[in-house]
Backbone as JSON Lines, residues from 0, in Angstrom:
{"i":0,"aa":"X","n":[33.31,-28.03,-3.58],"ca":[33.73,-26.63,-3.65],"c":[32.94,-25.84,-2.61]}
{"i":1,"aa":"X","n":[33.63,-25.02,-1.86],"ca":[33.01,-24.2,-0.82],"c":[32.15,-23.11,-1.46]}
{"i":2,"aa":"X","n":[31.1,-22.72,-0.77],"ca":[30.15,-21.73,-1.31],"c":[30.85,-20.44,-1.72]}
{"i":3,"aa":"X","n":[31.8,-19.97,-0.92],"ca":[32.47,-18.72,-1.25],"c":[33.41,-18.85,-2.45]}
{"i":4,"aa":"X","n":[33.91,-20.06,-2.68],"ca":[34.69,-20.29,-3.9],"c":[33.8,-20.15,-5.12]}
{"i":5,"aa":"X","n":[32.6,-20.68,-5.02],"ca":[31.65,-20.58,-6.12],"c":[31.24,-19.13,-6.34]}
{"i":6,"aa":"X","n":[30.89,-18.45,-5.25],"ca":[30.4,-17.07,-5.35],"c":[31.51,-16.05,-5.6]}
{"i":7,"aa":"X","n":[32.75,-16.47,-5.46],"ca":[33.88,-15.57,-5.67],"c":[34.06,-15.16,-7.13]}
{"i":8,"aa":"X","n":[33.46,-15.89,-8.02],"ca":[33.6,-15.59,-9.44],"c":[32.47,-14.67,-9.91]}
{"i":9,"aa":"X","n":[32.79,-13.53,-10.52],"ca":[31.75,-12.58,-10.94],"c":[30.79,-13.14,-11.99]}
{"i":10,"aa":"X","n":[31.27,-14.04,-12.83],"ca":[30.38,-14.63,-13.84],"c":[29.34,-15.51,-13.15]}
{"i":11,"aa":"X","n":[29.76,-16.32,-12.21],"ca":[28.81,-17.18,-11.51],"c":[27.84,-16.37,-10.67]}
{"i":12,"aa":"X","n":[28.33,-15.3,-10.04],"ca":[27.41,-14.44,-9.28],"c":[26.36,-13.85,-10.21]}
{"i":13,"aa":"X","n":[26.78,-13.41,-11.39],"ca":[25.84,-12.82,-12.35],"c":[24.83,-13.85,-12.83]}
{"i":14,"aa":"X","n":[25.27,-15.06,-13.07],"ca":[24.34,-16.12,-13.48],"c":[23.3,-16.33,-12.39]}
{"i":15,"aa":"X","n":[23.73,-16.37,-11.14],"ca":[22.76,-16.53,-10.05],"c":[21.8,-15.36,-9.98]}
{"i":16,"aa":"X","n":[22.28,-14.14,-10.23],"ca":[21.4,-12.98,-10.26],"c":[20.34,-13.14,-11.35]}
{"i":17,"aa":"X","n":[20.76,-13.6,-12.5],"ca":[19.81,-13.81,-13.6],"c":[18.77,-14.86,-13.23]}
{"i":18,"aa":"X","n":[19.22,-15.94,-12.62],"ca":[18.32,-17.02,-12.27],"c":[17.43,-16.69,-11.08]}
{"i":19,"aa":"X","n":[17.85,-15.73,-10.27],"ca":[17.01,-15.31,-9.14],"c":[15.69,-14.72,-9.62]}
{"i":20,"aa":"X","n":[15.68,-14.21,-10.85],"ca":[14.45,-13.65,-11.42],"c":[13.51,-14.76,-11.89]}
{"i":21,"aa":"X","n":[14.0,-15.98,-11.98],"ca":[13.18,-17.1,-12.4],"c":[13.96,-18.03,-13.31]}
{"i":22,"aa":"X","n":[13.38,-19.17,-13.53],"ca":[14.0,-20.21,-14.36],"c":[14.29,-19.68,-15.76]}
{"i":23,"aa":"X","n":[15.47,-20.02,-16.28],"ca":[15.87,-19.6,-17.62],"c":[16.59,-20.74,-18.33]}
{"i":24,"aa":"X","n":[16.5,-20.72,-19.63],"ca":[17.2,-21.74,-20.41],"c":[18.69,-21.44,-20.44]}
{"i":25,"aa":"X","n":[19.47,-22.47,-20.67],"ca":[20.91,-22.27,-20.76],"c":[21.24,-21.33,-21.92]}
{"i":26,"aa":"X","n":[20.46,-21.37,-22.99],"ca":[20.69,-20.47,-24.12],"c":[20.47,-19.01,-23.75]}
{"i":27,"aa":"X","n":[19.42,-18.74,-22.96],"ca":[19.16,-17.36,-22.52],"c":[20.28,-16.86,-21.63]}
{"i":28,"aa":"X","n":[20.68,-17.69,-20.68],"ca":[21.76,-17.32,-19.77],"c":[23.05,-17.1,-20.55]}
{"i":29,"aa":"X","n":[23.35,-18.01,-21.45],"ca":[24.58,-17.93,-22.23],"c":[24.62,-16.65,-23.05]}
{"i":30,"aa":"X","n":[23.52,-16.29,-23.69],"ca":[23.49,-15.08,-24.51],"c":[23.79,-13.84,-23.68]}
{"i":31,"aa":"X","n":[23.19,-13.75,-22.51],"ca":[23.4,-12.58,-21.65],"c":[24.84,-12.53,-21.13]}
{"i":32,"aa":"X","n":[25.33,-13.66,-20.65],"ca":[26.69,-13.7,-20.09],"c":[27.73,-13.43,-21.16]}
{"i":33,"aa":"X","n":[27.54,-13.98,-22.34],"ca":[28.49,-13.72,-23.43],"c":[28.52,-12.24,-23.77]}
{"i":34,"aa":"X","n":[27.35,-11.6,-23.8],"ca":[27.29,-10.18,-24.13],"c":[27.94,-9.33,-23.03]}
{"i":35,"aa":"X","n":[27.71,-9.68,-21.79],"ca":[28.22,-8.88,-20.67],"c":[29.69,-9.12,-20.37]}
{"i":36,"aa":"X","n":[30.16,-10.35,-20.52],"ca":[31.52,-10.69,-20.12],"c":[32.45,-11.0,-21.29]}
{"i":37,"aa":"X","n":[31.87,-11.17,-22.47],"ca":[32.7,-11.46,-23.64],"c":[33.4,-12.8,-23.58]}
{"i":38,"aa":"X","n":[32.77,-13.78,-22.97],"ca":[33.37,-15.1,-22.9],"c":[32.65,-16.06,-23.85]}
{"i":39,"aa":"X","n":[33.28,-17.18,-24.12],"ca":[32.74,-18.14,-25.09],"c":[31.58,-18.94,-24.51]}
{"i":40,"aa":"X","n":[30.85,-19.58,-25.39],"ca":[29.75,-20.45,-24.96],"c":[30.26,-21.6,-24.1]}
{"i":41,"aa":"X","n":[31.37,-22.25,-24.47],"ca":[31.88,-23.32,-23.59],"c":[32.27,-22.81,-22.2]}
{"i":42,"aa":"X","n":[32.76,-21.59,-22.11],"ca":[33.13,-21.03,-20.8],"c":[31.88,-20.82,-19.96]}
{"i":43,"aa":"X","n":[30.8,-20.33,-20.58],"ca":[29.54,-20.14,-19.84],"c":[29.03,-21.5,-19.38]}
{"i":44,"aa":"X","n":[29.09,-22.49,-20.26],"ca":[28.64,-23.84,-19.9],"c":[29.43,-24.38,-18.71]}
{"i":45,"aa":"X","n":[30.71,-24.08,-18.66],"ca":[31.55,-24.52,-17.54],"c":[31.06,-23.87,-16.24]}
{"i":46,"aa":"X","n":[30.75,-22.59,-16.28],"ca":[30.24,-21.9,-15.08],"c":[28.9,-22.49,-14.65]}
{"i":47,"aa":"X","n":[28.03,-22.78,-15.61],"ca":[26.75,-23.41,-15.28],"c":[26.97,-24.78,-14.65]}
{"i":48,"aa":"X","n":[27.94,-25.51,-15.14],"ca":[28.25,-26.84,-14.6],"c":[28.74,-26.73,-13.15]}
{"i":49,"aa":"X","n":[29.61,-25.74,-12.88],"ca":[30.1,-25.54,-11.51],"c":[28.94,-25.21,-10.58]}
{"i":50,"aa":"X","n":[28.05,-24.34,-11.04],"ca":[26.89,-23.98,-10.22],"c":[26.0,-25.2,-9.97]}
{"i":51,"aa":"X","n":[25.79,-25.99,-10.98],"ca":[24.96,-27.19,-10.85],"c":[25.61,-28.2,-9.91]}
{"i":52,"aa":"X","n":[26.89,-28.5,-10.13],"ca":[27.58,-29.51,-9.32],"c":[27.79,-29.09,-7.87]}
{"i":53,"aa":"X","n":[27.84,-27.8,-7.63],"ca":[28.0,-27.32,-6.25],"c":[26.65,-27.12,-5.57]}
{"i":54,"aa":"X","n":[25.57,-27.37,-6.3],"ca":[24.24,-27.32,-5.71],"c":[23.55,-25.97,-5.75]}
{"i":55,"aa":"X","n":[24.17,-24.97,-6.36],"ca":[23.57,-23.65,-6.42],"c":[22.43,-23.55,-7.43]}
{"i":56,"aa":"X","n":[22.42,-24.44,-8.41],"ca":[21.34,-24.43,-9.39],"c":[20.82,-25.85,-9.58]}
{"i":57,"aa":"X","n":[19.61,-25.88,-10.08],"ca":[19.03,-27.13,-10.53],"c":[18.84,-27.0,-12.03]}
{"i":58,"aa":"X","n":[18.76,-28.13,-12.69],"ca":[18.53,-28.1,-14.14],"c":[17.51,-29.17,-14.47]}
{"i":59,"aa":"X","n":[16.62,-28.82,-15.38],"ca":[15.66,-29.82,-15.84],"c":[15.56,-29.73,-17.35]}
{"i":60,"aa":"X","n":[15.32,-30.86,-17.94],"ca":[15.21,-30.92,-19.4],"c":[13.78,-30.65,-19.81]}
{"i":61,"aa":"X","n":[13.65,-29.87,-20.85],"ca":[12.36,-29.63,-21.49],"c":[12.61,-29.75,-22.98]}
{"i":62,"aa":"X","n":[12.4,-30.93,-23.5],"ca":[12.78,-31.19,-24.89],"c":[14.28,-31.09,-25.01]}
{"i":63,"aa":"X","n":[14.74,-30.3,-25.97],"ca":[16.18,-30.14,-26.17],"c":[16.76,-29.04,-25.27]}
{"i":64,"aa":"X","n":[15.89,-28.29,-24.62],"ca":[16.35,-27.19,-23.77],"c":[16.69,-27.66,-22.36]}
{"i":65,"aa":"X","n":[17.62,-26.97,-21.73],"ca":[17.95,-27.2,-20.34],"c":[17.57,-25.94,-19.58]}
{"i":66,"aa":"X","n":[16.68,-26.09,-18.6],"ca":[16.21,-24.95,-17.83],"c":[16.87,-24.94,-16.46]}
{"i":67,"aa":"X","n":[17.49,-23.82,-16.14],"ca":[18.22,-23.66,-14.89],"c":[17.41,-22.8,-13.93]}
{"i":68,"aa":"X","n":[17.53,-23.12,-12.64],"ca":[16.89,-22.35,-11.58],"c":[17.83,-22.34,-10.37]}
{"i":69,"aa":"X","n":[17.65,-21.35,-9.51],"ca":[18.45,-21.26,-8.29],"c":[17.98,-22.31,-7.3]}
{"i":70,"aa":"X","n":[18.93,-22.94,-6.63],"ca":[18.63,-23.82,-5.5],"c":[19.17,-23.08,-4.28]}
{"i":71,"aa":"X","n":[18.29,-22.74,-3.35],"ca":[18.66,-21.88,-2.23],"c":[19.46,-22.58,-1.14]}
{"i":72,"aa":"X","n":[19.54,-23.89,-1.15],"ca":[20.19,-24.62,-0.04],"c":[21.62,-24.13,0.23]}
{"i":73,"aa":"X","n":[22.51,-24.02,-0.77],"ca":[23.86,-23.55,-0.46],"c":[23.9,-22.09,0.01]}
{"i":74,"aa":"X","n":[22.91,-21.32,-0.38],"ca":[22.87,-19.93,0.06],"c":[22.58,-19.84,1.55]}
{"i":75,"aa":"X","n":[21.96,-20.87,2.1],"ca":[21.72,-20.9,3.55],"c":[23.04,-21.0,4.3]}
{"i":76,"aa":"X","n":[24.0,-21.72,3.73],"ca":[25.33,-21.82,4.33],"c":[25.99,-20.44,4.37]}
{"i":77,"aa":"X","n":[25.86,-19.7,3.29],"ca":[26.41,-18.35,3.23],"c":[25.7,-17.45,4.24]}
{"i":78,"aa":"X","n":[24.38,-17.56,4.3],"ca":[23.61,-16.76,5.22],"c":[24.0,-17.06,6.67]}
{"i":79,"aa":"X","n":[24.2,-18.32,6.99],"ca":[24.61,-18.7,8.35],"c":[25.97,-18.1,8.69]}
{"i":80,"aa":"X","n":[26.89,-18.11,7.75],"ca":[28.21,-17.53,7.99],"c":[28.11,-16.02,8.2]}
{"i":81,"aa":"X","n":[27.28,-15.38,7.39],"ca":[27.13,-13.92,7.49],"c":[26.42,-13.49,8.77]}
{"i":82,"aa":"X","n":[25.66,-14.38,9.36],"ca":[24.9,-14.06,10.57],"c":[25.79,-13.49,11.67]}
{"i":83,"aa":"X","n":[27.02,-14.0,11.75],"ca":[27.96,-13.5,12.77],"c":[28.26,-12.03,12.62]}
{"i":84,"aa":"X","n":[28.1,-11.5,11.42],"ca":[28.5,-10.13,11.13],"c":[27.33,-9.16,11.05]}
{"i":85,"aa":"X","n":[26.11,-9.67,11.08],"ca":[24.94,-8.81,10.95],"c":[24.86,-7.78,12.06]}
{"i":86,"aa":"X","n":[25.31,-8.12,13.24],"ca":[25.29,-7.17,14.36],"c":[26.06,-5.91,14.03]}
{"i":87,"aa":"X","n":[27.15,-6.04,13.31],"ca":[27.93,-4.87,12.92],"c":[27.11,-3.99,11.97]}
{"i":88,"aa":"X","n":[26.47,-4.64,11.0],"ca":[25.68,-3.88,10.03],"c":[24.46,-3.26,10.69]}
{"i":89,"aa":"X","n":[23.75,-4.06,11.49],"ca":[22.52,-3.57,12.1],"c":[22.8,-2.39,13.01]}
{"i":90,"aa":"X","n":[23.88,-2.47,13.76],"ca":[24.24,-1.37,14.65],"c":[24.49,-0.1,13.85]}
{"i":91,"aa":"X","n":[25.22,-0.22,12.77],"ca":[25.52,0.95,11.95],"c":[24.27,1.44,11.22]}
{"i":92,"aa":"X","n":[23.44,0.52,10.77],"ca":[22.21,0.92,10.1],"c":[21.26,1.61,11.08]}
{"i":93,"aa":"X","n":[21.2,1.13,12.31],"ca":[20.39,1.8,13.33],"c":[20.89,3.22,13.58]}
{"i":94,"aa":"X","n":[22.21,3.36,13.67],"ca":[22.79,4.7,13.87],"c":[22.5,5.6,12.69]}
{"i":95,"aa":"X","n":[22.59,5.06,11.49],"ca":[22.26,5.85,10.3],"c":[20.8,6.28,10.33]}
{"i":96,"aa":"X","n":[19.91,5.38,10.72],"ca":[18.49,5.71,10.82],"c":[18.25,6.84,11.81]}
{"i":97,"aa":"X","n":[18.96,6.8,12.93],"ca":[18.83,7.86,13.93],"c":[19.29,9.2,13.36]}
{"i":98,"aa":"X","n":[20.42,9.2,12.68],"ca":[20.93,10.45,12.09],"c":[20.0,10.99,11.02]}
{"i":99,"aa":"X","n":[19.44,10.11,10.21],"ca":[18.5,10.55,9.18],"c":[17.26,11.17,9.81]}
{"i":100,"aa":"X","n":[16.76,10.58,10.89],"ca":[15.6,11.12,11.58],"c":[15.92,12.49,12.18]}
{"i":101,"aa":"X","n":[17.12,12.63,12.75],"ca":[17.52,13.94,13.3],"c":[17.57,15.0,12.2]}
{"i":102,"aa":"X","n":[18.11,14.62,11.06],"ca":[18.19,15.56,9.94],"c":[16.81,15.98,9.46]}
{"i":103,"aa":"X","n":[15.88,15.03,9.39],"ca":[14.51,15.37,8.97],"c":[13.85,16.31,9.97]}
{"i":104,"aa":"X","n":[14.04,16.02,11.27],"ca":[13.47,16.9,12.3],"c":[14.07,18.3,12.2]}
{"i":105,"aa":"X","n":[15.37,18.38,12.01],"ca":[16.03,19.69,11.92],"c":[15.52,20.47,10.71]}
{"i":106,"aa":"X","n":[15.33,19.78,9.58],"ca":[14.8,20.47,8.39],"c":[13.37,20.95,8.61]}
{"i":107,"aa":"X","n":[12.56,20.1,9.26],"ca":[11.17,20.51,9.54],"c":[11.15,21.73,10.44]}
{"i":108,"aa":"X","n":[11.97,21.71,11.47],"ca":[12.03,22.84,12.4],"c":[12.48,24.1,11.66]}
{"i":109,"aa":"X","n":[13.52,23.97,10.85],"ca":[14.02,25.1,10.1],"c":[12.97,25.63,9.13]}
{"i":110,"aa":"X","n":[12.3,24.72,8.43],"ca":[11.28,25.12,7.46],"c":[10.1,25.79,8.15]}
{"i":111,"aa":"X","n":[9.73,25.3,9.33],"ca":[8.62,25.92,10.06],"c":[8.98,27.33,10.5]}
{"i":112,"aa":"X","n":[10.22,27.54,10.87],"ca":[10.65,28.87,11.3],"c":[10.67,29.85,10.14]}
{"i":113,"aa":"X","n":[11.04,29.38,8.95],"ca":[11.13,30.3,7.81],"c":[9.78,30.56,7.16]}
{"i":114,"aa":"X","n":[8.81,29.68,7.39],"ca":[7.49,29.9,6.78],"c":[6.47,30.42,7.76]}
{"i":115,"aa":"X","n":[6.81,30.49,9.04],"ca":[5.86,30.98,10.05],"c":[5.63,32.46,9.82]}
{"i":116,"aa":"X","n":[4.36,32.91,9.95],"ca":[4.09,34.34,9.78],"c":[4.73,35.14,10.91]}
{"i":117,"aa":"X","n":[5.31,36.26,10.53],"ca":[5.93,37.13,11.51],"c":[4.86,38.06,12.08]}
{"i":118,"aa":"X","n":[4.87,38.25,13.39],"ca":[3.89,39.17,13.95],"c":[4.15,40.58,13.43]}
{"i":119,"aa":"X","n":[3.09,41.25,13.08],"ca":[3.22,42.62,12.56],"c":[2.76,43.58,13.63]}
{"i":120,"aa":"X","n":[3.35,44.7,13.62],"ca":[2.94,45.75,14.55],"c":[2.08,46.72,13.79]}
{"i":121,"aa":"X","n":[0.95,46.99,14.36],"ca":[0.04,47.94,13.72],"c":[0.22,49.28,14.38]}
{"i":122,"aa":"X","n":[0.29,50.26,13.57],"ca":[0.41,51.59,14.14],"c":[-0.94,52.27,14.03]}
{"i":123,"aa":"X","n":[-1.25,52.99,15.04],"ca":[-2.51,53.7,15.01],"c":[-2.23,55.19,14.87]}
{"i":124,"aa":"X","n":[-3.03,55.8,14.08],"ca":[-2.86,57.23,13.85],"c":[-3.81,58.02,14.72]}
{"i":125,"aa":"X","n":[-4.29,57.49,15.8],"ca":[-5.24,58.2,16.63],"c":[-4.62,59.26,17.41]}
């Protein structure tokens, strides 16, 4: 299964998000996914199996528990594919940074003008 086929499913993406925080038992993952998506335990197990078989997760036994963790190797494939498009994002992000800096400078200039003391004219009664 291609990486984008795996990541195309919102349940599997959410499972990976949960596992990105650290290793979790299948029971912990199942409880969260069932609460958030309203799907059955067997359906969650199927998603975990797809993630495991496609290499996105690893699983290890600890007694009766199965502990899942993210395996970053398939994510490198996604990252390599996205690399072609980063130039578009970086260019736009650079332009956004420039505009934000201009806005900050304009506000500082405006604020300095409104808070600067106005010269007063003193009148003499001599």
